[in-house]
N, C-alpha and C positions, 0 to 999 in steps of 0.2 A: 394716262400716266404711262410712262415708260416700263418696259418689262424688267423685272429684276434681274440683275446679272450678278450671281454671287462671287466673290473674290476667291472662295477656295472650292476645291471640288467637294469636299466633304466639311460639315461645320466642326469647328471647336466646342466640345462640352465643357461647361463649367460647373462646378457646385460649390457650395460651402457647407462643410460637416465638420464634425468633432476632430480635433487633432488627436490621433491615436498616441503621440508623445509626449504631450502636454494637457493632461486633465483638466478640464473646466474651460479650455479655449477651443477656437475654431480656427479652420484653415480654408484659403482658397483653392481649389485643385482644378488643371487645366488639362483635359484629354486632348491632346492634338494629332489627327490623323497623319500619319508619315506622308500619304498622298498628298496632304495640304502645306506640308512644311516649306517648301520651295515657294509656292502661291504666297503664302502668309509673309515671307520675307520679302517679295516683290511688293505686295499690298503697304507693307510696312514704309517701305523706301519711296513708293508714290506718296503716302500721307505725309512724309516728311518734306517731298518735294513740292506737294501741293497745298497741303492744310494744316502745317505746323504753325502753331500760335503760342504767345506767351501764357506760361502756367506757372503754379507752384508744387512743389514736391518736397517730402520731408529727405533731408540729407540724414542718415544715420551717423555717418562718421563726424558731422559737424554737429549733429543733435540740435538741427534747427531747420525751418522751411529755407529753402531755397527757390528763387525765380528763375526761369529757364525755359526754352523751347520745347513744347510738347505736342504729342499727336494725341488723340483719344478714338478708343472703341467702345461703341454701345453695345449693349444687349439687354432685350428684356428679362425680367426675372420671374420665376414661376415658384410655388412653395410645393413641394411634394413630401412623399411619405419620407425621406430621408433627406430634408432641409430645402433649402433655397438653389436652384440650378438654372440653366439657361445653355442657349447655344450661340455663338459667335459667328456669323459669315456676313460680311460688310458687303454692301454694294461695291461691285470692282470699280476702280478709277483705271481710267487709262493712262498709260505713260504720256508724259508731255513731251512733245518732240521740238527740239530747239532748232530752227531752221536758219541761224545765224551763220554766216560763213566764217571760218575760223582765221582769217585775215583781214 
């Protein structure tokens, strides 16, 4: 098995916890290290270029599900003292090189 090559220098931390503004509701919180932001942008663009697939999301303006091209990022979840949490640091995708001549 090949060595894991993380896409980000530091992982994104996510957690699900109580919404401090809406009692009884929960929120997803992402903590993204500043050092990882540009790497995350590069990774998302590589996902768009190499791994986009048909998916379905909810459009709040239309109040309905819409079909669109999507990318996905996965993370294992753990249950801790303050709720569900995890880290996101996917396998790095190398940028595809287009060797076609422009003429």
